[in-house]
C-alpha positions as CSV (number, residue, x, y, z in Angstrom):
1,M,8.0,-5.6,6.6
2,V,5.7,-5.0,3.6
3,E,5.0,-2.0,1.4
4,F,3.2,-1.6,-1.9
5,K,3.5,0.7,-5.0
6,A,0.6,2.4,-6.7
7,V,1.1,2.8,-10.5
8,S,-1.2,3.9,-13.4
9,A,-2.4,0.9,-15.4
10,G,-2.2,3.1,-18.5
11,N,1.4,4.3,-18.4
12,G,3.1,2.7,-15.4
13,E,3.8,6.0,-13.8
14,P,3.6,6.2,-10.0
15,I,0.4,7.6,-8.4
16,G,1.1,10.0,-5.5
17,E,-1.4,10.8,-2.8
18,Q,-3.4,7.7,-3.5
19,G,-5.4,6.6,-0.4
20,Y,-5.0,3.0,0.8
21,E,-5.6,0.5,3.6
22,I,-3.1,-2.3,4.3
23,E,-4.4,-5.2,6.3
24,T,-1.8,-7.7,7.7
25,A,-2.2,-11.3,8.3
26,E,-2.5,-10.5,12.0
27,G,-5.5,-8.3,11.3
28,R,-4.0,-4.9,11.8
29,I,-5.2,-2.2,9.3
30,V,-3.0,0.7,8.5
31,K,-4.4,3.6,6.5
32,G,-2.5,6.4,4.6
33,Q,-1.7,8.0,1.3
34,T,1.2,7.1,-1.0
35,N,4.1,9.4,-1.3
36,A,5.2,11.1,-4.6
37,L,6.9,7.9,-5.8
38,G,3.6,6.0,-5.2
39,M,4.9,4.0,-2.3
40,T,2.9,3.1,0.8
41,Q,4.6,3.2,4.3
42,S,6.3,0.1,5.4
43,V,4.2,-2.0,7.7
44,A,5.6,-4.6,10.1
45,T,4.0,-8.1,9.8
46,L,5.1,-11.7,10.5
47,K,3.6,-12.9,7.1
48,P,4.3,-10.2,4.4
49,D,3.0,-12.4,1.7
50,L,-0.5,-12.5,3.3
51,A,-0.9,-8.7,3.5
52,V,-3.6,-7.1,1.4
53,V,-3.8,-3.5,0.0
54,R,-7.0,-1.9,-0.8
55,W,-6.9,1.4,-2.8
56,T,-9.3,3.9,-1.5
57,V,-10.8,7.1,-3.0
């Protein structure tokens, strides 16, 4: 499982409702929006260290 957290570079506060795409090592792409705590959903992958997140507008 892998998940990411979006935080402000300025003050470190979580960024809620931030769009994202997570691409797993297996090539699966999961899209969504962060929750109020800035967290993405958890995504199952065999190689979590190779997962990539792209923040979208």
